[in-house]
C-alpha positions as a Markdown table, in Angstrom:
| # | Residue | x | y | z |
|---|---|---|---|---|
| 1 | Unk | -2.9 | 28.2 | -27.9 |
| 2 | Unk | -4.8 | 25.7 | -30.0 |
| 3 | Unk | -7.4 | 24.1 | -27.6 |
| 4 | Unk | -5.8 | 20.5 | -28.1 |
| 5 | Unk | -2.8 | 21.7 | -26.3 |
| 6 | Unk | -4.3 | 23.2 | -23.2 |
| 7 | Unk | -4.7 | 20.0 | -21.3 |
| 8 | Unk | -1.4 | 18.7 | -22.0 |
| 9 | Unk | 0.2 | 22.1 | -21.0 |
| 10 | Unk | -2.2 | 21.9 | -17.7 |
| 11 | Unk | -0.4 | 18.3 | -16.8 |
| 12 | Unk | 3.0 | 19.9 | -17.2 |
| 13 | Unk | 1.7 | 22.9 | -14.8 |
| 14 | Unk | 0.2 | 20.5 | -12.3 |
| 15 | Unk | 3.6 | 18.7 | -11.7 |
| 16 | Unk | 5.4 | 22.0 | -11.6 |
| 17 | Unk | 2.9 | 23.4 | -9.1 |
| 18 | Unk | 3.6 | 20.2 | -6.8 |
| 19 | Unk | 7.1 | 20.3 | -6.8 |
| 20 | Unk | 6.8 | 23.9 | -5.5 |
| 21 | Unk | 3.7 | 23.6 | -3.1 |
| 22 | Unk | 5.6 | 20.4 | -1.7 |
| 23 | Unk | 7.8 | 23.0 | 0.2 |
| 24 | Unk | 5.0 | 24.8 | 2.0 |
| 25 | Unk | 3.2 | 21.8 | 4.2 |
| 26 | Unk | 1.8 | 24.5 | 6.5 |
| 27 | Unk | 0.2 | 26.1 | 3.9 |
| 28 | Unk | -1.5 | 22.7 | 2.6 |
| 29 | Unk | -2.3 | 21.8 | 5.8 |
| 30 | Unk | -4.1 | 25.1 | 6.6 |
| 31 | Unk | -6.0 | 25.8 | 3.5 |
| 32 | Unk | -6.4 | 22.2 | 1.7 |
| 33 | Unk | -6.4 | 19.4 | 4.7 |
| 34 | Unk | -8.1 | 21.3 | 7.1 |
| 35 | Unk | -10.1 | 23.7 | 4.7 |
| 36 | Unk | -11.1 | 22.5 | 1.3 |
| 37 | Unk | -10.6 | 18.6 | 2.0 |
| 38 | Unk | -12.8 | 18.1 | 4.8 |
| 39 | Unk | -15.9 | 19.7 | 3.1 |
| 40 | Unk | -15.3 | 17.8 | 0.1 |
| 41 | Unk | -14.7 | 14.3 | 1.9 |
| 42 | Unk | -17.9 | 15.0 | 4.0 |
| 43 | Unk | -20.0 | 15.5 | 0.6 |
| 44 | Unk | -18.6 | 12.5 | -1.0 |
| 45 | Unk | -19.3 | 10.5 | 1.9 |
| 46 | Unk | -22.8 | 11.5 | 2.5 |
| 47 | Unk | -23.8 | 10.9 | -1.3 |
| 48 | Unk | -22.1 | 7.5 | -1.5 |
| 49 | Unk | -22.0 | 6.2 | 2.0 |
| 50 | Unk | -25.3 | 4.7 | 2.0 |
| 51 | Unk | -24.9 | 2.9 | -1.2 |
| 52 | Unk | -24.1 | -0.7 | 0.0 |
| 53 | Unk | -21.7 | -1.8 | -3.0 |
| 54 | Unk | -18.2 | -0.1 | -3.9 |
| 55 | Unk | -19.3 | 2.9 | -6.5 |
| 56 | Unk | -15.3 | 3.5 | -6.8 |
| 57 | Unk | -14.8 | 0.0 | -7.9 |
| 58 | Unk | -17.8 | 0.1 | -10.4 |
| 59 | Unk | -16.2 | 3.4 | -11.7 |
| 60 | Unk | -12.7 | 1.8 | -12.1 |
| 61 | Unk | -14.1 | -1.1 | -14.0 |
| 62 | Unk | -15.8 | 1.3 | -16.6 |
| 63 | Unk | -12.7 | 3.5 | -16.8 |
| 64 | Unk | -10.7 | 0.2 | -17.6 |
| 65 | Unk | -13.0 | -0.7 | -20.4 |
| 66 | Unk | -13.2 | 2.7 | -21.7 |
| 67 | Unk | -9.4 | 2.5 | -22.0 |
| 68 | Unk | -9.1 | -0.5 | -23.4 |
| 69 | Unk | -11.7 | 0.1 | -25.8 |
| 70 | Unk | -10.1 | 3.6 | -26.9 |
| 71 | Unk | -6.8 | 1.8 | -27.5 |
| 72 | Unk | -8.7 | -0.9 | -29.8 |
| 73 | Unk | -10.3 | 1.5 | -31.6 |
| 74 | Unk | -7.3 | 3.7 | -32.4 |
| 75 | Unk | -4.7 | 0.8 | -33.0 |
| 76 | Unk | -4.7 | 0.9 | -36.7 |
| 77 | Unk | -4.6 | 4.5 | -36.9 |
| 78 | Unk | -1.9 | 4.8 | -34.3 |
| 79 | Unk | 1.1 | 5.6 | -36.5 |
| 80 | Unk | -0.5 | 8.0 | -38.7 |
| 81 | Unk | -2.1 | 9.6 | -35.8 |
| 82 | Unk | 0.5 | 9.5 | -33.0 |
| 83 | Unk | 0.7 | 13.2 | -32.5 |
| 84 | Unk | -3.0 | 13.7 | -31.9 |
| 85 | Unk | -2.9 | 10.3 | -29.8 |
| 86 | Unk | -0.4 | 11.5 | -27.4 |
| 87 | Unk | -2.1 | 14.6 | -27.0 |
| 88 | Unk | -5.5 | 12.8 | -26.2 |
| 89 | Unk | -3.6 | 10.6 | -23.6 |
| 90 | Unk | -1.8 | 13.7 | -22.0 |
| 91 | Unk | -5.4 | 15.4 | -21.8 |
| 92 | Unk | -7.1 | 12.5 | -20.4 |
| 93 | Unk | -4.1 | 12.3 | -17.7 |
| 94 | Unk | -4.4 | 15.9 | -16.9 |
| 95 | Unk | -7.7 | 15.9 | -16.2 |
| 96 | Unk | -7.6 | 12.6 | -13.8 |
| 97 | Unk | -4.2 | 14.0 | -12.3 |
| 98 | Unk | -6.3 | 17.2 | -11.1 |
| 99 | Unk | -9.1 | 15.3 | -10.0 |
| 100 | Unk | -6.7 | 13.0 | -8.1 |
| 101 | Unk | -5.2 | 15.9 | -6.1 |
| 102 | Unk | -7.9 | 18.3 | -5.9 |
| 103 | Unk | -10.4 | 15.5 | -4.2 |
| 104 | Unk | -7.6 | 13.6 | -2.0 |
| 105 | Unk | -4.0 | 13.7 | -2.9 |
| 106 | Unk | -3.1 | 17.2 | -1.8 |
| 107 | Unk | -2.9 | 15.4 | 1.7 |
| 108 | Unk | 0.5 | 13.9 | 0.5 |
| 109 | Unk | 1.8 | 17.1 | 1.1 |
| 110 | Unk | 0.3 | 18.2 | 4.6 |
| 111 | Unk | 2.2 | 18.9 | 7.7 |
| 112 | Unk | 3.8 | 15.6 | 9.2 |
| 113 | Unk | 1.6 | 14.2 | 12.2 |
| 114 | Unk | 4.8 | 14.0 | 14.2 |
| 115 | Unk | 4.9 | 17.8 | 14.0 |
| 116 | Unk | 1.5 | 18.4 | 14.8 |
| 117 | Unk | 1.4 | 16.1 | 18.0 |
| 118 | Unk | 5.1 | 16.9 | 18.9 |
| 119 | Unk | 6.3 | 13.4 | 18.7 |
| 120 | Unk | 9.8 | 12.6 | 18.0 |
| 121 | Unk | 10.5 | 10.2 | 15.2 |
| 122 | Unk | 14.0 | 8.7 | 16.3 |
| 123 | Unk | 14.5 | 5.7 | 18.8 |
| 124 | Unk | 17.2 | 3.5 | 19.8 |
| 125 | Unk | 17.4 | -0.3 | 19.9 |
| 126 | Unk | 16.8 | -0.3 | 23.3 |
| 127 | Unk | 13.7 | 1.6 | 23.0 |
| 128 | Unk | 12.3 | -0.9 | 20.5 |
| 129 | Unk | 13.2 | -3.9 | 22.6 |
| 130 | Unk | 11.3 | -2.3 | 25.8 |
| 131 | Unk | 8.6 | -1.3 | 24.0 |
| 132 | Unk | 8.4 | -5.1 | 22.2 |
| 133 | Unk | 8.4 | -6.2 | 26.0 |
| 134 | Unk | 5.4 | -3.9 | 26.9 |
| 135 | Unk | 3.5 | -5.0 | 24.0 |
| 136 | Unk | 3.9 | -8.6 | 24.4 |
| 137 | Unk | 2.4 | -8.1 | 28.0 |
| 138 | Unk | -0.6 | -6.2 | 26.7 |
| 139 | Unk | -1.3 | -8.6 | 23.9 |
| 140 | Unk | -0.8 | -11.5 | 26.0 |
| 141 | Unk | -3.4 | -10.1 | 28.5 |
| 142 | Unk | -6.1 | -9.6 | 25.8 |
| 143 | Unk | -6.0 | -12.6 | 24.0 |
| 144 | Unk | -6.5 | -14.5 | 27.4 |
| 145 | Unk | -9.3 | -12.1 | 28.3 |
| 146 | Unk | -11.0 | -13.0 | 24.6 |
| 147 | Unk | -10.0 | -16.8 | 24.7 |
| 148 | Unk | -9.7 | -17.8 | 28.3 |
| 149 | Unk | -7.1 | -19.9 | 26.8 |
| 150 | Unk | -3.3 | -19.1 | 26.3 |
| 151 | Unk | -3.1 | -21.6 | 23.4 |
| 152 | Unk | -6.3 | -20.7 | 21.5 |
| 153 | Unk | -6.2 | -18.2 | 18.7 |
| 154 | Unk | -8.3 | -15.4 | 18.6 |
| 155 | Unk | -11.4 | -15.8 | 16.2 |
| 156 | Unk | -13.0 | -12.4 | 15.6 |
| 157 | Unk | -17.1 | -13.3 | 16.0 |
| 158 | Unk | -18.5 | -10.3 | 14.3 |
| 159 | Unk | -19.5 | -9.9 | 10.4 |
| 160 | Unk | -17.6 | -7.7 | 8.6 |
| 161 | Unk | -20.6 | -5.1 | 8.0 |
| 162 | Unk | -21.1 | -5.0 | 11.7 |
| 163 | Unk | -17.3 | -4.3 | 12.1 |
| 164 | Unk | -17.3 | -1.3 | 9.8 |
| 165 | Unk | -20.4 | 0.1 | 12.3 |
| 166 | Unk | -18.3 | -0.7 | 15.3 |
| 167 | Unk | -15.0 | 0.8 | 14.1 |
| 168 | Unk | -16.5 | 4.4 | 14.4 |
| 169 | Unk | -16.6 | 3.8 | 18.1 |
| 170 | Unk | -12.9 | 3.7 | 18.3 |
| 171 | Unk | -12.7 | 7.0 | 16.7 |
| 172 | Unk | -15.5 | 8.7 | 18.7 |
| 173 | Unk | -13.6 | 7.6 | 21.7 |
| 174 | Unk | -10.1 | 9.2 | 20.3 |
| 175 | Unk | -11.8 | 12.4 | 19.2 |
| 176 | Unk | -12.6 | 13.1 | 22.7 |
| 177 | Unk | -8.7 | 13.3 | 23.2 |
| 178 | Unk | -7.6 | 14.6 | 19.9 |
| 179 | Unk | -10.4 | 16.6 | 18.2 |
| 180 | Unk | -8.5 | 16.6 | 15.0 |
| 181 | Unk | -9.2 | 12.7 | 14.5 |
| 182 | Unk | -13.1 | 13.4 | 14.1 |
| 183 | Unk | -14.6 | 11.1 | 11.8 |
| 184 | Unk | -17.9 | 11.5 | 10.1 |
| 185 | Unk | -20.3 | 10.1 | 7.4 |
| 186 | Unk | -19.0 | 6.6 | 7.4 |
| 187 | Unk | -18.3 | 5.0 | 3.8 |
| 188 | Unk | -16.6 | 1.8 | 4.3 |
| 189 | Unk | -17.2 | -1.2 | 2.1 |
| 190 | Unk | -15.9 | -4.4 | 1.0 |
| 191 | Unk | -14.0 | -4.0 | -2.3 |
| 192 | Unk | -15.2 | -5.4 | -5.3 |
| 193 | Unk | -11.5 | -6.3 | -6.4 |
| 194 | Unk | -10.9 | -8.2 | -2.9 |
| 195 | Unk | -9.5 | -11.4 | -5.0 |
| 196 | Unk | -7.2 | -9.1 | -7.1 |
| 197 | Unk | -6.0 | -7.4 | -3.9 |
| 198 | Unk | -5.0 | -10.5 | -2.2 |
| 199 | Unk | -3.1 | -11.4 | -5.1 |
| 200 | Unk | -1.4 | -8.4 | -4.8 |
| 201 | Unk | -0.6 | -8.5 | -1.3 |
| 202 | Unk | -3.0 | -5.6 | 0.1 |
| 203 | Unk | -5.7 | -5.3 | 2.6 |
| 204 | Unk | -7.3 | -2.4 | 1.3 |
| 205 | Unk | -7.1 | 0.8 | -0.2 |
| 206 | Unk | -8.8 | 4.3 | -0.5 |
| 207 | Unk | -10.7 | 5.5 | -3.6 |
| 208 | Unk | -9.4 | 9.2 | -3.9 |
| 209 | Unk | -12.3 | 9.9 | -6.3 |
| 210 | Unk | -15.4 | 8.9 | -4.3 |
| 211 | Unk | -13.8 | 8.8 | -0.7 |
| 212 | Unk | -14.8 | 5.2 | -0.1 |
| 213 | Unk | -12.7 | 3.2 | 2.3 |
| 214 | Unk | -12.4 | -0.3 | 0.6 |
| 215 | Unk | -11.5 | -3.3 | 2.5 |
| 216 | Unk | -10.5 | -6.7 | 1.2 |
| 217 | Unk | -12.9 | -9.2 | 2.7 |
| 218 | Unk | -10.9 | -12.0 | 2.2 |
| 219 | Unk | -8.4 | -11.1 | 5.0 |
| 220 | Unk | -7.8 | -13.1 | 8.2 |
| 221 | Unk | -10.2 | -11.7 | 10.5 |
| 222 | Unk | -8.3 | -10.9 | 13.7 |
| 223 | Unk | -6.5 | -8.2 | 11.8 |
| 224 | Unk | -9.6 | -7.0 | 10.0 |
| 225 | Unk | -10.5 | -3.9 | 12.5 |
| 226 | Unk | -6.9 | -2.6 | 12.2 |
| 227 | Unk | -7.0 | -2.6 | 8.2 |
| 228 | Unk | -10.8 | -0.7 | 8.7 |
| 229 | Unk | -9.5 | 2.0 | 10.9 |
| 230 | Unk | -6.1 | 2.5 | 8.7 |
| 231 | Unk | -8.5 | 3.0 | 5.6 |
| 232 | Unk | -10.6 | 5.4 | 7.6 |
| 233 | Unk | -7.5 | 7.3 | 8.6 |
| 234 | Unk | -6.9 | 7.8 | 4.8 |
| 235 | Unk | -10.4 | 9.1 | 4.6 |
| 236 | Unk | -9.7 | 11.8 | 7.1 |
| 237 | Unk | -7.2 | 13.1 | 4.7 |
| 238 | Unk | -3.8 | 11.4 | 6.2 |
| 239 | Unk | -1.9 | 10.3 | 3.2 |
| 240 | Unk | 1.3 | 8.9 | 5.1 |
| 241 | Unk | 0.9 | 5.1 | 5.4 |
| 242 | Unk | 3.1 | 5.1 | 8.9 |
| 243 | Unk | 0.6 | 7.9 | 10.2 |
| 244 | Unk | -2.5 | 6.0 | 9.0 |
| 245 | Unk | -1.2 | 2.9 | 10.9 |
| 246 | Unk | -0.4 | 4.9 | 13.9 |
| 247 | Unk | -3.8 | 6.5 | 13.9 |
| 248 | Unk | -5.5 | 3.0 | 13.3 |
| 249 | Unk | -3.8 | 1.7 | 16.2 |
| 250 | Unk | -5.2 | 4.5 | 18.4 |
| 251 | Unk | -8.7 | 4.2 | 16.8 |
| 252 | Unk | -8.8 | 0.3 | 17.7 |
| 253 | Unk | -7.3 | 0.5 | 21.0 |
| 254 | Unk | -9.8 | 3.4 | 21.9 |
| 255 | Unk | -12.7 | 1.1 | 21.0 |
| 256 | Unk | -14.4 | -0.6 | 23.6 |
| 257 | Unk | -14.3 | -4.2 | 22.1 |
| 258 | Unk | -11.5 | -6.4 | 22.9 |
| 259 | Unk | -11.3 | -8.0 | 19.7 |
| 260 | Unk | -10.6 | -4.2 | 18.0 |
| 261 | Unk | -7.8 | -3.9 | 20.7 |
| 262 | Unk | -6.4 | -7.2 | 20.1 |
| 263 | Unk | -6.0 | -6.4 | 16.4 |
| 264 | Unk | -3.9 | -3.2 | 16.9 |
| 265 | Unk | -1.7 | -4.8 | 19.5 |
| 266 | Unk | -1.4 | -8.2 | 17.8 |
| 267 | Unk | -0.5 | -6.5 | 14.3 |
| 268 | Unk | 2.0 | -4.0 | 15.9 |
| 269 | Unk | 3.7 | -6.9 | 17.8 |
| 270 | Unk | 4.4 | -8.6 | 14.6 |
| 271 | Unk | 5.8 | -5.3 | 13.1 |
| 272 | Unk | 8.3 | -5.2 | 16.1 |
| 273 | Unk | 9.3 | -8.7 | 15.8 |
| 274 | Unk | 10.1 | -8.2 | 12.0 |
| 275 | Unk | 12.1 | -5.0 | 13.1 |
| 276 | Unk | 14.1 | -6.8 | 15.5 |
| 277 | Unk | 14.6 | -9.3 | 13.0 |
| 278 | Unk | 15.9 | -7.1 | 10.2 |
| 279 | Unk | 18.2 | -5.2 | 12.4 |
| 280 | Unk | 19.5 | -8.3 | 14.2 |
| 281 | Unk | 18.8 | -6.8 | 17.7 |
| 282 | Unk | 18.6 | -9.8 | 19.6 |
| 283 | Unk | 17.9 | -13.5 | 19.5 |
| 284 | Unk | 14.2 | -13.7 | 18.5 |
| 285 | Unk | 13.7 | -17.2 | 20.2 |
| 286 | Unk | 13.8 | -16.0 | 24.0 |
| 287 | Unk | 11.4 | -13.3 | 22.9 |
| 288 | Unk | 8.8 | -15.0 | 21.0 |
| 289 | Unk | 8.6 | -17.6 | 23.8 |
| 290 | Unk | 7.2 | -15.0 | 26.0 |
| 291 | Unk | 4.2 | -14.7 | 23.6 |
| 292 | Unk | 1.0 | -16.8 | 24.0 |
| 293 | Unk | 1.0 | -19.5 | 21.7 |
| 294 | Unk | -2.8 | -18.6 | 20.7 |
| 295 | Unk | -1.2 | -15.1 | 19.4 |
| 296 | Unk | 1.4 | -17.1 | 17.5 |
| 297 | Unk | -1.4 | -19.4 | 16.0 |
| 298 | Unk | -2.9 | -16.0 | 14.8 |
| 299 | Unk | 0.4 | -14.9 | 13.3 |
| 300 | Unk | 0.6 | -18.4 | 11.7 |
| 301 | Unk | -2.9 | -17.9 | 10.1 |
| 302 | Unk | -1.9 | -14.7 | 8.5 |
| 303 | Unk | 1.3 | -16.0 | 7.1 |
| 304 | Unk | -0.3 | -19.3 | 5.8 |
| 305 | Unk | -3.0 | -17.0 | 3.9 |
| 306 | Unk | -0.6 | -14.8 | 2.2 |
| 307 | Unk | 1.4 | -17.8 | 0.9 |
| 308 | Unk | -1.5 | -19.4 | -0.4 |
| 309 | Unk | -1.9 | -16.1 | -2.6 |
| 310 | Unk | 1.8 | -15.2 | -3.3 |
| 311 | Unk | 2.5 | -15.0 | -7.1 |
| 312 | Unk | 4.9 | -12.8 | -9.4 |
| 313 | Unk | 1.8 | -10.1 | -9.7 |
| 314 | Unk | 2.4 | -9.5 | -6.2 |
| 315 | Unk | 5.9 | -8.6 | -6.7 |
| 316 | Unk | 5.2 | -6.5 | -9.6 |
| 317 | Unk | 2.5 | -4.5 | -8.1 |
| 318 | Unk | 4.5 | -4.0 | -4.7 |
| 319 | Unk | 7.3 | -2.8 | -7.1 |
| 320 | Unk | 4.9 | -0.4 | -8.8 |
| 321 | Unk | 3.2 | 0.7 | -5.6 |
| 322 | Unk | 6.8 | 1.3 | -3.6 |
| 323 | Unk | 7.7 | 3.9 | -6.5 |
| 324 | Unk | 4.4 | 5.3 | -6.4 |
| 325 | Unk | 4.6 | 6.3 | -2.6 |
| 326 | Unk | 8.0 | 7.5 | -3.1 |
| 327 | Unk | 6.9 | 9.8 | -5.7 |
| 328 | Unk | 4.3 | 11.1 | -2.9 |
| 329 | Unk | 6.5 | 12.4 | -0.4 |
| 330 | Unk | 6.9 | 9.0 | 1.2 |
| 331 | Unk | 10.7 | 8.2 | 0.7 |
| 332 | Unk | 10.7 | 4.8 | 2.4 |
| 333 | Unk | 8.2 | 3.5 | -0.1 |
| 334 | Unk | 6.4 | 0.2 | 1.2 |
| 335 | Unk | 8.5 | 0.2 | 4.2 |
| 336 | Unk | 6.5 | 3.2 | 5.3 |
| 337 | Unk | 4.2 | 1.1 | 6.9 |
| 338 | Unk | 6.4 | -0.3 | 9.4 |
| 339 | Unk | 7.7 | 3.5 | 10.1 |
| 340 | Unk | 4.7 | 3.9 | 12.3 |
| 341 | Unk | 6.6 | 2.1 | 14.9 |
| 342 | Unk | 8.8 | 5.4 | 15.0 |
| 343 | Unk | 5.5 | 7.2 | 16.2 |
| 344 | Unk | 4.3 | 4.6 | 18.6 |
| 345 | Unk | 7.7 | 4.0 | 20.4 |
| 346 | Unk | 7.7 | 7.8 | 21.1 |
| 347 | Unk | 4.5 | 8.2 | 21.7 |
| 348 | Unk | 4.5 | 5.9 | 24.7 |
| 349 | Unk | 7.9 | 6.4 | 26.1 |
| 350 | Unk | 6.3 | 8.0 | 29.3 |
| 351 | Unk | 2.5 | 6.3 | 28.6 |
| 352 | Unk | 1.1 | 3.2 | 29.7 |
| 353 | Unk | -0.1 | 0.9 | 26.8 |
């Protein structure tokens, strides 16, 4: 086989291999997610975690410039050399496809957290309503503890870099109960692409090549801790968005700081209200009437923020990301984010919030 065909063939091999290994999540869990991956992640975060800026964002910038330059350089000879150009693109894709999965993305294929923690995923309409009532009581109490006034919205007083450091406390407390949620070697950074992320409608992302948790620094601050803890869960090797929301929630409420607890409870309450509204389970007015006005002010703050950045770019990117998630074992796509309610409602059926 000619050398120029090796990488394109390798790309096809990888695609076929992923289709097969997806049927063996216990193997992925044992040998990758709990074997190879933790070593890769700890090394990456040890090397890059102390660097004060996002190395991954710089890498993406250089990569984009390189790709644009390559296409510009080859545009005149594209028709004449189309076969070699396609082989070059396929080889390039094969290399990064391998790195993407080897460095992180095999975690999409691991054993579901619901099986690992023995949590059911089905719940009734009544379960959702009861959980929402419990959540309202808890969120009201914490909002009042922070503000001493049920009409005042919560304003997180900490700088973002301090919140990054404080987020480790929640995971330190969480691992005492569940050892597999241990988090080491922090590498959490403000994204250099925060403005584009905002227009795309996203709060952050994990760079799979550098294992840096990238957080959008423009977000409303009351929800910031929950986003940080969500991205940290991705660093721990969880690919599912619903599982990372669930883990992020636990890490926030286990934190000693009330602002972290409020972030988790308030954002989860918003998800519950959306679920009730979408399923037409009840008239929302009497439910909302039970929520402290200060919490509703935070909800309005978030709503206004995202409305100010609403463009067709967001719709297009979310369509792309929805399909990306579906291709990576998350059949609900973007709806996966709200599916963490499946885990939470069953997890807290016989527990106090």
